[in-house]
MARLUM-404128 format. One record per residue (C-alpha): residue in three letters; x, y, z. Coordinates in nm, 3 decimals. Example, Ala and Ser with C-alpha at 12.3 -4.5 7.8 and 13.67 -1.06 7.14 Angstrom:
<code=ALA; px=1.230; py=-0.450; pz=0.780>
<code=SER; px=1.367; py=-0.106; pz=0.714>
// end
This chain:
<code=UNK; px=-5.503; py=-1.701; pz=6.756>
<code=UNK; px=-5.608; py=-1.347; pz=6.845>
<code=UNK; px=-5.919; py=-1.374; pz=6.628>
<code=UNK; px=-6.019; py=-1.691; pz=6.811>
<code=UNK; px=-5.995; py=-1.504; pz=7.144>
<code=UNK; px=-6.218; py=-1.226; pz=7.007>
<code=UNK; px=-6.487; py=-1.479; pz=6.918>
<code=UNK; px=-6.503; py=-1.591; pz=7.282>
<code=UNK; px=-6.593; py=-1.237; pz=7.409>
<code=UNK; px=-6.966; py=-1.217; pz=7.474>
<code=UNK; px=-6.992; py=-0.840; pz=7.533>
<code=UNK; px=-7.040; py=-0.672; pz=7.188>
<code=UNK; px=-6.906; py=-0.336; pz=7.303>
<code=UNK; px=-6.593; py=-0.491; pz=7.450>
<code=UNK; px=-6.555; py=-0.709; pz=7.144>
<code=UNK; px=-6.567; py=-0.408; pz=6.908>
<code=UNK; px=-6.314; py=-0.214; pz=7.114>
<code=UNK; px=-6.077; py=-0.511; pz=7.108>
<code=UNK; px=-6.106; py=-0.543; pz=6.730>
<code=UNK; px=-6.020; py=-0.175; pz=6.685>
<code=UNK; px=-5.711; py=-0.219; pz=6.901>
<code=UNK; px=-5.609; py=-0.525; pz=6.703>
<code=UNK; px=-5.651; py=-0.341; pz=6.371>
<code=UNK; px=-5.439; py=-0.051; pz=6.496>
<code=UNK; px=-5.161; py=-0.288; pz=6.604>
<code=UNK; px=-5.158; py=-0.468; pz=6.269>
<code=UNK; px=-5.159; py=-0.143; pz=6.070>
<code=UNK; px=-4.869; py=0.012; pz=6.262>
<code=UNK; px=-4.657; py=-0.302; pz=6.262>
<code=UNK; px=-4.313; py=-0.229; pz=6.103>
<code=UNK; px=-4.233; py=-0.393; pz=5.770>
<code=UNK; px=-4.028; py=-0.709; pz=5.789>
<code=UNK; px=-3.885; py=-0.675; pz=5.430>
<code=UNK; px=-3.509; py=-0.644; pz=5.404>
<code=UNK; px=-3.322; py=-0.402; pz=5.180>
<code=UNK; px=-3.122; py=-0.560; pz=4.898>
<code=UNK; px=-2.776; py=-0.404; pz=4.891>
<code=UNK; px=-2.707; py=-0.540; pz=4.537>
<code=UNK; px=-2.929; py=-0.579; pz=4.233>
<code=UNK; px=-2.859; py=-0.733; pz=3.892>
<code=UNK; px=-2.910; py=-0.395; pz=3.731>
<code=UNK; px=-2.642; py=-0.237; pz=3.948>
<code=UNK; px=-2.405; py=-0.527; pz=3.880>
<code=UNK; px=-2.448; py=-0.494; pz=3.501>
<code=UNK; px=-2.394; py=-0.120; pz=3.528>
<code=UNK; px=-2.057; py=-0.186; pz=3.687>
<code=UNK; px=-1.956; py=-0.399; pz=3.390>
<code=UNK; px=-2.085; py=-0.151; pz=3.133>
<code=UNK; px=-1.910; py=0.141; pz=3.300>
<code=UNK; px=-1.558; py=0.024; pz=3.386>
<code=UNK; px=-1.331; py=0.249; pz=3.580>
<code=UNK; px=-1.121; py=0.475; pz=3.355>
<code=UNK; px=-0.760; py=0.360; pz=3.314>
<code=UNK; px=-0.473; py=0.600; pz=3.287>
<code=UNK; px=-0.263; py=0.582; pz=2.967>
<code=UNK; px=0.090; py=0.454; pz=3.002>
<code=UNK; px=0.397; py=0.534; pz=2.795>
<code=UNK; px=0.374; py=0.191; pz=2.633>
<code=UNK; px=0.016; py=0.263; pz=2.525>
<code=UNK; px=0.119; py=0.589; pz=2.360>
<code=UNK; px=0.415; py=0.425; pz=2.184>
<code=UNK; px=0.189; py=0.149; pz=2.052>
<code=UNK; px=-0.063; py=0.402; pz=1.923>
<code=UNK; px=0.210; py=0.604; pz=1.749>
<code=UNK; px=0.349; py=0.288; pz=1.587>
<code=UNK; px=0.008; py=0.182; pz=1.458>
<code=UNK; px=-0.056; py=0.532; pz=1.321>
<code=UNK; px=0.277; py=0.529; pz=1.134>
<code=UNK; px=0.200; py=0.187; pz=0.986>
<code=UNK; px=-0.140; py=0.303; pz=0.865>
<code=UNK; px=0.018; py=0.615; pz=0.715>
<code=UNK; px=0.282; py=0.407; pz=0.534>
<code=UNK; px=0.016; py=0.174; pz=0.391>
<code=UNK; px=-0.182; py=0.474; pz=0.269>
<code=UNK; px=0.126; py=0.623; pz=0.098>
<code=UNK; px=0.204; py=0.291; pz=-0.072>
<code=UNK; px=-0.153; py=0.256; pz=-0.192>
<code=UNK; px=-0.150; py=0.613; pz=-0.327>
<code=UNK; px=0.179; py=0.557; pz=-0.514>
<code=UNK; px=0.045; py=0.237; pz=-0.670>
<code=UNK; px=-0.264; py=0.422; pz=-0.792>
<code=UNK; px=-0.048; py=0.697; pz=-0.944>
<code=UNK; px=0.169; py=0.441; pz=-1.123>
<code=UNK; px=-0.139; py=0.262; pz=-1.257>
<code=UNK; px=-0.261; py=0.592; pz=-1.400>
<code=UNK; px=0.079; py=0.650; pz=-1.562>
<code=UNK; px=0.066; py=0.305; pz=-1.718>
<code=UNK; px=-0.281; py=0.364; pz=-1.854>
<code=UNK; px=-0.162; py=0.688; pz=-2.013>
<code=UNK; px=0.131; py=0.508; pz=-2.171>
<code=UNK; px=-0.104; py=0.235; pz=-2.295>
<code=UNK; px=-0.330; py=0.497; pz=-2.451>
<code=UNK; px=-0.032; py=0.648; pz=-2.634>
<code=UNK; px=0.088; py=0.310; pz=-2.755>
<code=UNK; px=-0.256; py=0.222; pz=-2.897>
<code=UNK; px=-0.218; py=0.508; pz=-3.146>
<code=UNK; px=0.112; py=0.372; pz=-3.283>
<code=UNK; px=0.002; py=0.419; pz=-3.644>
<code=UNK; px=-0.028; py=0.795; pz=-3.600>
<code=UNK; px=0.253; py=1.049; pz=-3.621>
<code=UNK; px=0.177; py=1.215; pz=-3.287>
<code=UNK; px=0.473; py=1.273; pz=-3.064>
<code=UNK; px=0.454; py=1.107; pz=-2.725>
<code=UNK; px=0.566; py=1.302; pz=-2.422>
<code=UNK; px=0.655; py=1.052; pz=-2.147>
<code=UNK; px=0.575; py=1.131; pz=-1.789>
<code=UNK; px=0.855; py=1.315; pz=-1.613>
<code=UNK; px=1.068; py=1.067; pz=-1.417>
<code=UNK; px=1.161; py=1.108; pz=-1.054>
<code=UNK; px=1.501; py=1.262; pz=-0.997>
<code=UNK; px=1.770; py=0.990; pz=-0.939>
<code=UNK; px=1.883; py=1.155; pz=-0.616>
<code=UNK; px=1.529; py=1.141; pz=-0.480>
<code=UNK; px=1.514; py=0.776; pz=-0.584>
<code=UNK; px=1.822; py=0.699; pz=-0.376>
<code=UNK; px=1.697; py=0.886; pz=-0.071>
<code=UNK; px=1.353; py=0.725; pz=-0.066>
<code=UNK; px=1.343; py=0.385; pz=0.097>
<code=UNK; px=1.046; py=0.246; pz=-0.092>
<code=UNK; px=1.002; py=0.257; pz=-0.470>
<code=UNK; px=0.751; py=0.103; pz=-0.700>
<code=UNK; px=0.768; py=-0.071; pz=-1.034>
<code=UNK; px=0.479; py=-0.160; pz=-1.257>
<code=UNK; px=0.526; py=-0.359; pz=-1.576>
<code=UNK; px=0.322; py=-0.253; pz=-1.875>
<code=UNK; px=0.268; py=-0.613; pz=-1.982>
<code=UNK; px=0.045; py=-0.665; pz=-1.678>
<code=UNK; px=-0.217; py=-0.426; pz=-1.813>
<code=UNK; px=-0.184; py=-0.443; pz=-2.192>
<code=UNK; px=-0.117; py=-0.709; pz=-2.450>
<code=UNK; px=0.131; py=-0.483; pz=-2.629>
<code=UNK; px=0.500; py=-0.545; pz=-2.559>
<code=UNK; px=0.773; py=-0.323; pz=-2.696>
<code=UNK; px=1.073; py=-0.554; pz=-2.724>
<code=UNK; px=1.385; py=-0.419; pz=-2.892>
<code=UNK; px=1.741; py=-0.541; pz=-2.950>
<code=UNK; px=2.008; py=-0.335; pz=-2.773>
<code=UNK; px=2.376; py=-0.346; pz=-2.686>
<code=UNK; px=2.481; py=-0.266; pz=-2.330>
<code=UNK; px=2.831; py=-0.135; pz=-2.263>
<code=UNK; px=2.971; py=-0.084; pz=-1.911>
<code=UNK; px=3.292; py=0.115; pz=-1.860>
<code=UNK; px=3.414; py=0.014; pz=-2.206>
<code=UNK; px=3.511; py=-0.327; pz=-2.064>
<code=UNK; px=3.187; py=-0.523; pz=-2.071>
<code=UNK; px=2.947; py=-0.559; pz=-2.362>
<code=UNK; px=2.617; py=-0.747; pz=-2.383>
<code=UNK; px=2.377; py=-0.782; pz=-2.674>
<code=UNK; px=2.029; py=-0.867; pz=-2.554>
<code=UNK; px=1.657; py=-0.797; pz=-2.580>
<code=UNK; px=1.499; py=-0.526; pz=-2.364>
<code=UNK; px=1.139; py=-0.442; pz=-2.282>
<code=UNK; px=1.046; py=-0.075; pz=-2.308>
<code=UNK; px=0.813; py=-0.011; pz=-2.019>
<code=UNK; px=0.669; py=0.270; pz=-1.808>
<code=UNK; px=0.847; py=0.153; pz=-1.492>
<code=UNK; px=0.980; py=0.418; pz=-1.256>
<code=UNK; px=1.335; py=0.288; pz=-1.296>
<code=UNK; px=1.548; py=0.093; pz=-1.540>
<code=UNK; px=1.589; py=-0.267; pz=-1.422>
<code=UNK; px=1.825; py=-0.545; pz=-1.516>
<code=UNK; px=1.820; py=-0.907; pz=-1.409>
<code=UNK; px=2.088; py=-0.984; pz=-1.153>
<code=UNK; px=2.329; py=-1.239; pz=-1.299>
<code=UNK; px=2.364; py=-1.080; pz=-1.642>
<code=UNK; px=2.632; py=-0.836; pz=-1.528>
<code=UNK; px=2.963; py=-0.919; pz=-1.349>
<code=UNK; px=2.953; py=-0.835; pz=-0.979>
<code=UNK; px=3.259; py=-0.609; pz=-1.004>
<code=UNK; px=3.033; py=-0.337; pz=-1.147>
<code=UNK; px=2.782; py=-0.356; pz=-0.861>
<code=UNK; px=2.721; py=-0.070; pz=-0.619>
<code=UNK; px=2.513; py=-0.114; pz=-0.303>
<code=UNK; px=2.176; py=0.057; pz=-0.281>
<code=UNK; px=1.898; py=0.085; pz=-0.022>
<code=UNK; px=1.621; py=0.114; pz=-0.275>
<code=UNK; px=1.324; py=-0.123; pz=-0.267>
<code=UNK; px=1.093; py=-0.218; pz=-0.550>
<code=UNK; px=0.740; py=-0.353; pz=-0.547>
<code=UNK; px=0.523; py=-0.472; pz=-0.833>
<code=UNK; px=0.175; py=-0.332; pz=-0.882>
<code=UNK; px=0.026; py=-0.619; pz=-0.683>
<code=UNK; px=0.256; py=-0.548; pz=-0.388>
<code=UNK; px=0.509; py=-0.824; pz=-0.450>
<code=UNK; px=0.856; py=-0.740; pz=-0.320>
<code=UNK; px=1.142; py=-0.753; pz=-0.571>
<code=UNK; px=1.477; py=-0.838; pz=-0.416>
<code=UNK; px=1.715; py=-0.543; pz=-0.465>
<code=UNK; px=2.063; py=-0.485; pz=-0.322>
<code=UNK; px=2.271; py=-0.334; pz=-0.601>
<code=UNK; px=2.269; py=-0.081; pz=-0.883>
<code=UNK; px=2.492; py=0.000; pz=-1.181>
<code=UNK; px=2.542; py=0.364; pz=-1.279>
<code=UNK; px=2.782; py=0.367; pz=-1.574>
<code=UNK; px=2.569; py=0.180; pz=-1.829>
<code=UNK; px=2.545; py=0.280; pz=-2.195>
<code=UNK; px=2.258; py=0.165; pz=-2.415>
<code=UNK; px=2.383; py=0.164; pz=-2.772>
<code=UNK; px=2.186; py=0.159; pz=-3.098>
<code=UNK; px=2.290; py=0.269; pz=-3.448>
<code=UNK; px=2.619; py=0.405; pz=-3.313>
<code=UNK; px=2.450; py=0.626; pz=-3.052>
<code=UNK; px=2.494; py=0.543; pz=-2.682>
<code=UNK; px=2.266; py=0.665; pz=-2.404>
<code=UNK; px=2.402; py=0.664; pz=-2.048>
<code=UNK; px=2.164; py=0.523; pz=-1.789>
<code=UNK; px=2.151; py=0.386; pz=-1.433>
<code=UNK; px=2.006; py=0.041; pz=-1.366>
<code=UNK; px=1.871; py=-0.136; pz=-1.058>
<code=UNK; px=1.966; py=-0.503; pz=-1.033>
<code=UNK; px=1.668; py=-0.723; pz=-0.950>
<code=UNK; px=1.727; py=-1.082; pz=-0.847>
<code=UNK; px=1.375; py=-1.216; pz=-0.911>
<code=UNK; px=1.312; py=-1.029; pz=-1.236>
<code=UNK; px=1.164; py=-1.257; pz=-1.502>
<code=UNK; px=1.252; py=-1.011; pz=-1.781>
<code=UNK; px=1.621; py=-0.962; pz=-1.858>
<code=UNK; px=1.614; py=-0.583; pz=-1.904>
<code=UNK; px=1.345; py=-0.318; pz=-1.858>
<code=UNK; px=1.391; py=0.031; pz=-1.998>
<code=UNK; px=1.167; py=0.254; pz=-1.790>
<code=UNK; px=1.085; py=0.622; pz=-1.756>
<code=UNK; px=1.447; py=0.741; pz=-1.716>
<code=UNK; px=1.517; py=0.601; pz=-2.064>
<code=UNK; px=1.196; py=0.745; pz=-2.213>
<code=UNK; px=1.281; py=1.084; pz=-2.066>
<code=UNK; px=1.612; py=1.093; pz=-2.254>
<code=UNK; px=1.468; py=0.999; pz=-2.594>
<code=UNK; px=1.161; py=1.225; pz=-2.584>
<code=UNK; px=0.999; py=1.363; pz=-2.788>
<code=UNK; px=0.955; py=1.043; pz=-2.987>
<code=UNK; px=0.707; py=0.883; pz=-3.224>
<code=UNK; px=0.566; py=0.534; pz=-3.198>
<code=UNK; px=0.506; py=0.369; pz=-3.533>
<code=UNK; px=0.441; py=0.016; pz=-3.645>
<code=UNK; px=0.809; py=-0.057; pz=-3.704>
<code=UNK; px=0.935; py=0.092; pz=-3.378>
<code=UNK; px=1.013; py=0.405; pz=-3.177>
<code=UNK; px=1.166; py=0.694; pz=-3.368>
<code=UNK; px=1.356; py=0.977; pz=-3.201>
<code=UNK; px=1.644; py=1.219; pz=-3.251>
<code=UNK; px=1.958; py=1.233; pz=-3.040>
<code=UNK; px=2.242; py=1.471; pz=-3.123>
<code=UNK; px=2.042; py=1.570; pz=-3.432>
<code=UNK; px=2.061; py=1.211; pz=-3.556>
<code=UNK; px=1.750; py=1.008; pz=-3.628>
<code=UNK; px=1.738; py=0.677; pz=-3.441>
<code=UNK; px=1.495; py=0.388; pz=-3.478>
<code=UNK; px=1.447; py=0.140; pz=-3.196>
<code=UNK; px=1.298; py=-0.142; pz=-3.402>
<code=UNK; px=1.034; py=-0.361; pz=-3.245>
<code=UNK; px=1.105; py=-0.733; pz=-3.255>
<code=UNK; px=0.733; py=-0.788; pz=-3.305>
<code=UNK; px=0.469; py=-0.546; pz=-3.423>
<code=UNK; px=0.267; py=-0.417; pz=-3.126>
// end
């Protein structure tokens, strides 16, 4: 509209002056743009940088619990690896059964430490080797109970017996727990302390853990091997000396 008015001015000098005024007005006119108080960038920044939250007592307790669980899992995994190494050593010894080398079994854990520790591990040698040392033994408990049966000589941490073979009157409660090498829990509630393993007129006193889900009747583990060491493994069986008397634990089958 203003440009149309300028065109109607006939005087060139007046027309030029008016155009200069109009240009000055347009140049100095304030901007009509509005400030945006919020932008998408600022909104996303708010999501990416949440306000710090103060820790509560429940948060700390949860973190401590999770840390303990992770520590327990690590200890269990470490113990399983140690047992596997022990079994491999025992397997290596057994493979040289035709030689006359004396086998020194791995030192067993003290029975008192066994009782104090809540979690124990068992690993059967038959899970990692085809060789099975089965022998015939006689078990005597308090001179009032006798059982003739077959036992598996193994590198387990403890001697185990299948629950149901022994009368309950000989049971003693225990808090020990057993796990197989693959982590399977073996049901344990009782133990028997006054057990004698007899062979050729010689009896060896041992403690047994009663296992409800055990698929082998009796396992003679490291506590038994500790008593009979040093011993020799030959084709016919395990030879040792107890009370200066030579004893042969004859294998039912050649390994």
